[in-house]
N, CA, C and O atoms as a MOPAC input file, in Angstrom:
PM7 MOZYME 1SCF
protein

 N     17.90800 1   -80.56000 1    68.76700 1
 C     18.73200 1   -79.66900 1    67.97900 1
 C     18.78200 1   -78.31400 1    68.68100 1
 O     17.74900 1   -77.76800 1    69.07000 1
 N     19.98200 1   -77.78300 1    68.83600 1
 C     20.14300 1   -76.50700 1    69.52400 1
 C     20.12700 1   -75.35900 1    68.53700 1
 O     20.56300 1   -75.48000 1    67.39200 1
 N     19.62100 1   -74.26200 1    69.01000 1
 C     19.59200 1   -73.04800 1    68.20300 1
 C     20.96000 1   -72.37400 1    68.25900 1
 O     21.65800 1   -72.43300 1    69.27100 1
 N     21.31800 1   -71.74500 1    67.17200 1
 C     22.57500 1   -70.98800 1    67.17300 1
 C     22.44600 1   -69.82200 1    68.14400 1
 O     21.40000 1   -69.17800 1    68.22100 1
 N     23.48900 1   -69.56500 1    68.86300 1
 C     23.41800 1   -68.53100 1    69.89700 1
 C     23.94900 1   -67.19100 1    69.40700 1
 O     24.49100 1   -66.41900 1    70.19900 1
 N     23.80600 1   -66.90100 1    68.12900 1
 C     24.30400 1   -65.63800 1    67.59600 1
 C     23.48700 1   -64.45200 1    68.07400 1
 O     24.04100 1   -63.46700 1    68.56100 1
 N     22.15800 1   -64.54300 1    67.93400 1
 C     21.28900 1   -63.45500 1    68.38500 1
 C     20.16400 1   -64.04800 1    69.21200 1
 O     19.71100 1   -65.16400 1    68.96100 1
 N     19.73000 1   -63.30300 1    70.18000 1
 C     18.62800 1   -63.75900 1    71.02700 1
 C     17.30600 1   -63.38500 1    70.37000 1
 O     17.12500 1   -62.25000 1    69.92800 1
 N     16.39700 1   -64.32600 1    70.30700 1
 C     15.08300 1   -64.09300 1    69.73000 1
 C     14.04200 1   -64.18500 1    70.83200 1
 O     14.00700 1   -65.17000 1    71.57100 1
 N     13.19500 1   -63.17100 1    70.95200 1
 C     12.14900 1   -63.25100 1    71.97100 1
 C     11.14800 1   -64.34000 1    71.61700 1
 O     10.89900 1   -64.61500 1    70.44400 1
 N     10.58600 1   -64.94700 1    72.63600 1
 C      9.65500 1   -66.04700 1    72.41900 1
 C      8.30300 1   -65.53600 1    71.91700 1
 O      7.68300 1   -66.15800 1    71.05500 1
 N      7.85400 1   -64.41100 1    72.45500 1
 C      6.55700 1   -63.85000 1    72.09200 1
 C      6.75700 1   -62.49200 1    71.43100 1
 O      7.71600 1   -61.78700 1    71.74400 1
 N      5.85200 1   -62.11500 1    70.51200 1
 C      5.97600 1   -60.78800 1    69.89600 1
 C      5.66000 1   -59.69500 1    70.91700 1
 O      4.91800 1   -59.91100 1    71.87500 1
 N      6.23200 1   -58.54200 1    70.69200 1
 C      5.97200 1   -57.41800 1    71.58900 1
 C      4.56300 1   -56.88600 1    71.33800 1
 O      3.99600 1   -57.12800 1    70.27300 1
 N      3.99500 1   -56.17000 1    72.29600 1
 C      2.66100 1   -55.58900 1    72.08700 1
 C      2.60300 1   -54.67600 1    70.86400 1
 O      1.57500 1   -54.60900 1    70.19000 1
 N      3.68100 1   -53.98600 1    70.57900 1
 C      3.71000 1   -53.11800 1    69.39700 1
 C      3.59300 1   -53.93600 1    68.11900 1
 O      2.89300 1   -53.54400 1    67.18600 1
 N      4.27600 1   -55.06900 1    68.07900 1
 C      4.19100 1   -55.93800 1    66.89700 1
 C      2.79400 1   -56.52900 1    66.75500 1
 O      2.29000 1   -56.66400 1    65.64100 1
 N      2.16900 1   -56.88000 1    67.86700 1
 C      0.80800 1   -57.42400 1    67.81800 1
 C     -0.15400 1   -56.37200 1    67.28700 1
 O     -1.00200 1   -56.67200 1    66.44600 1
 N     -0.03000 1   -55.14200 1    67.77000 1
 C     -0.89800 1   -54.05700 1    67.30400 1
 C     -0.67800 1   -53.80600 1    65.81500 1
 O     -1.64200 1   -53.60300 1    65.07700 1
 N      0.56600 1   -53.81700 1    65.36900 1
 C      0.85700 1   -53.60500 1    63.94900 1
 C      0.26100 1   -54.72100 1    63.09600 1
 O     -0.27300 1   -54.46700 1    62.01700 1
 N      0.35200 1   -55.94700 1    63.58000 1
 C     -0.21400 1   -57.07800 1    62.83900 1
 C     -1.73000 1   -56.96400 1    62.75600 1
 O     -2.31400 1   -57.15800 1    61.68900 1
 N     -2.36800 1   -56.64900 1    63.88100 1
 C     -3.83000 1   -56.51100 1    63.89100 1
 C     -4.25900 1   -55.36800 1    62.98600 1
 O     -5.23600 1   -55.49700 1    62.24700 1
 N     -3.54100 1   -54.25300 1    63.03400 1
 C     -3.87600 1   -53.12600 1    62.16200 1
 C     -3.72000 1   -53.49700 1    60.69100 1
 O     -4.54400 1   -53.10400 1    59.86500 1
 N     -2.68400 1   -54.24000 1    60.35900 1
 C     -2.48100 1   -54.66200 1    58.97600 1
 C     -3.57300 1   -55.59200 1    58.49500 1
 O     -4.07300 1   -55.44600 1    57.37900 1
 N     -3.94600 1   -56.54900 1    59.33100 1
 C     -5.01300 1   -57.49100 1    58.96200 1
 C     -6.33300 1   -56.74700 1    58.81300 1
 O     -7.08000 1   -56.98400 1    57.86300 1
 N     -6.62200 1   -55.84700 1    59.75100 1
 C     -7.86400 1   -55.07300 1    59.68500 1
 C     -7.90600 1   -54.21200 1    58.43100 1
 O     -8.94800 1   -54.11400 1    57.78200 1
 N     -6.79900 1   -53.59300 1    58.08500 1
 C     -6.75400 1   -52.75200 1    56.88700 1
 C     -6.96700 1   -53.57800 1    55.62700 1
 O     -7.65700 1   -53.13700 1    54.70800 1
 N     -6.38200 1   -54.77200 1    55.57300 1
 C     -6.55000 1   -55.59700 1    54.37400 1
 C     -7.98300 1   -56.09700 1    54.26000 1
 O     -8.53300 1   -56.14800 1    53.16000 1
 N     -8.59500 1   -56.46800 1    55.38600 1
 C     -9.99600 1   -56.90700 1    55.35600 1
 C    -10.89100 1   -55.74100 1    54.94800 1
 O    -11.81100 1   -55.91000 1    54.14700 1
 N    -10.62200 1   -54.55900 1    55.49800 1
 C    -11.40600 1   -53.37900 1    55.13700 1
 C    -11.27300 1   -53.03100 1    53.67000 1
 O    -12.25100 1   -52.63600 1    53.03500 1
 N    -10.07000 1   -53.17300 1    53.12200 1
 C     -9.86900 1   -52.89500 1    51.70400 1
 C    -10.62200 1   -53.86200 1    50.81300 1
 O    -11.20800 1   -53.46400 1    49.80700 1
 N    -10.60600 1   -55.13200 1    51.18400 1
 C    -11.34300 1   -56.14400 1    50.41000 1
 C    -12.83300 1   -55.87400 1    50.49000 1
 O    -13.53600 1   -55.97100 1    49.48400 1
 N    -13.32900 1   -55.53100 1    51.68900 1
 C    -14.75500 1   -55.23600 1    51.85500 1
 C    -15.15400 1   -54.03100 1    51.01600 1
 O    -16.19500 1   -54.04400 1    50.35900 1
 N    -14.32400 1   -52.98900 1    51.03900 1
 C    -14.63000 1   -51.78100 1    50.27900 1
 C    -14.65600 1   -52.07200 1    48.78400 1
 O    -15.54800 1   -51.60900 1    48.07400 1
 N    -13.68600 1   -52.83600 1    48.30900 1
 C    -13.63200 1   -53.18400 1    46.89100 1
 C    -14.83900 1   -54.02400 1    46.49700 1
 O    -15.45000 1   -53.78600 1    45.45500 1
 N    -15.18600 1   -55.00600 1    47.32400 1
 C    -16.31700 1   -55.88600 1    47.02600 1
 C    -17.62200 1   -55.11200 1    47.04200 1
 O    -18.44200 1   -55.26000 1    46.13600 1
 N    -17.82500 1   -54.28400 1    48.06600 1
 C    -19.07700 1   -53.53800 1    48.15200 1
 C    -19.18700 1   -52.53200 1    47.00800 1
 O    -20.27500 1   -52.33400 1    46.46600 1
 N    -18.08500 1   -51.90000 1    46.63600 1
 C    -18.12100 1   -50.95800 1    45.51500 1
 C    -18.47100 1   -51.67000 1    44.21500 1
 O    -19.23000 1   -51.14700 1    43.39900 1
 N    -17.91600 1   -52.86300 1    44.02600 1
 C    -18.21700 1   -53.64000 1    42.82300 1
 C    -19.68300 1   -54.04400 1    42.78900 1
 O    -20.33100 1   -53.95500 1    41.74700 1
 N    -20.21000 1   -54.49000 1    43.93300 1
 C    -21.61800 1   -54.88700 1    43.98500 1
 C    -22.53800 1   -53.69400 1    43.74300 1
 O    -23.54400 1   -53.82200 1    43.04500 1
 N    -22.20900 1   -52.54800 1    44.30400 1
 C    -23.03100 1   -51.35300 1    44.09700 1
 C    -23.00000 1   -50.93600 1    42.62900 1
 O    -24.03100 1   -50.56000 1    42.07200 1
 N    -21.82900 1   -50.99800 1    42.00100 1
 C    -21.72500 1   -50.64200 1    40.58200 1
 C    -22.52600 1   -51.61200 1    39.71700 1
 O    -23.18900 1   -51.19400 1    38.76800 1
 N    -22.46700 1   -52.90100 1    40.03900 1
 C    -23.22800 1   -53.89500 1    39.27200 1
 C    -24.72600 1   -53.67500 1    39.45200 1
 O    -25.48600 1   -53.76400 1    38.48800 1
 N    -25.15000 1   -53.39200 1    40.66900 1
 C    -26.56500 1   -53.14000 1    40.93000 1
 C    -27.03600 1   -51.88700 1    40.19800 1
 O    -28.12600 1   -51.87200 1    39.62500 1
 N    -26.22200 1   -50.84500 1    40.21600 1
 C    -26.58200 1   -49.61300 1    39.50900 1
 C    -26.67300 1   -49.86000 1    38.00500 1
 O    -27.56300 1   -49.32700 1    37.34200 1
 N    -25.76600 1   -50.65700 1    37.46700 1
 C    -25.82800 1   -50.99800 1    36.04600 1
 C    -27.07800 1   -51.78300 1    35.70400 1
 O    -27.70300 1   -51.54400 1    34.67000 1
 N    -27.44600 1   -52.71900 1    36.56700 1
 C    -28.67200 1   -53.50200 1    36.35100 1
 C    -29.90900 1   -52.62200 1    36.38800 1
 O    -30.80300 1   -52.76600 1    35.55400 1
 N    -29.96200 1   -51.71700 1    37.34600 1
 C    -31.10500 1   -50.80100 1    37.43600 1
 C    -31.16500 1   -49.91100 1    36.19900 1
 O    -32.24900 1   -49.64600 1    35.68000 1
 N    -30.01400 1   -49.45000 1    35.72400 1
 C    -29.98700 1   -48.61000 1    34.52600 1
 C    -30.47800 1   -49.38100 1    33.30100 1
 O    -31.19900 1   -48.83100 1    32.46900 1
 N    -30.09000 1   -50.64500 1    33.19000 1
 C    -30.55700 1   -51.45800 1    32.05700 1
 C    -32.06500 1   -51.67100 1    32.11200 1
 O    -32.74900 1   -51.57100 1    31.09300 1
 N    -32.57700 1   -51.96300 1    33.29700 1
 C    -34.02800 1   -52.15800 1    33.44400 1
 C    -34.76500 1   -50.86100 1    33.12400 1
 O    -35.77800 1   -50.87900 1    32.42500 1
 N    -34.26800 1   -49.74900 1    33.62600 1
 C    -34.91600 1   -48.46000 1    33.36500 1
 C    -34.89000 1   -48.13600 1    31.87300 1
 O    -35.88800 1   -47.66800 1    31.32600 1
 N    -33.76500 1   -48.37800 1    31.21500 1
 C    -33.68100 1   -48.11800 1    29.77400 1
 C    -34.61900 1   -49.04000 1    29.01100 1
 O    -35.27500 1   -48.61200 1    28.06100 1
 N    -34.68700 1   -50.30200 1    29.41900 1
 C    -35.59500 1   -51.24100 1    28.75900 1
 C    -37.04300 1   -50.82400 1    28.90700 1
 O    -37.80300 1   -50.85500 1    27.93900 1
 N    -37.43300 1   -50.43300 1    30.11500 1
 C    -38.81000 1   -49.97900 1    30.32700 1
 C    -39.09900 1   -48.70400 1    29.54700 1
 O    -40.20100 1   -48.52500 1    29.02800 1
 N    -38.12300 1   -47.82900 1    29.46500 1
 C    -38.30500 1   -46.58900 1    28.71400 1
 C    -38.58500 1   -46.88700 1    27.24500 1
 O    -39.49400 1   -46.30600 1    26.65100 1
 N    -37.79900 1   -47.79800 1    26.65600 1
 C    -37.98900 1   -48.10700 1    25.23900 1
 C    -39.25600 1   -48.90800 1    24.99500 1
 O    -39.86800 1   -48.77600 1    23.93500 1
 N    -39.66600 1   -49.73900 1    25.95300 1
 C    -40.89100 1   -50.53300 1    25.78000 1
 C    -42.11600 1   -49.63200 1    25.82900 1
 O    -43.00500 1   -49.74700 1    24.98500 1
 N    -42.16900 1   -48.74000 1    26.80800 1
 C    -43.35600 1   -47.90300 1    26.97700 1
 C    -43.30300 1   -46.62800 1    26.15200 1
 O    -44.28200 1   -45.88300 1    26.11500 1
 N    -42.18900 1   -46.35900 1    25.49300 1
 C    -42.06600 1   -45.16700 1    24.66400 1
 C    -42.75700 1   -45.36400 1    23.32600 1
 O    -43.14700 1   -44.39100 1    22.68100 1
 N    -42.91100 1   -46.59900 1    22.90400 1
 C    -43.48400 1   -46.86900 1    21.57800 1
 C    -44.96700 1   -46.78300 1    21.58500 1
 O    -45.60200 1   -46.98300 1    20.54900 1

């Protein structure tokens, strides 16, 4: 099957397109990592706060 000869399409992406793609992928991975790490830190801080409050009420009596 032949391709329509309306516009010429390059076979390989240009270096600029490759850099843009890599930057986009890196940014999305970084965003996911930041969101995940922030969530884990918040959960850990909440757990520590619950343990501290529990110990405070246990030993306060």
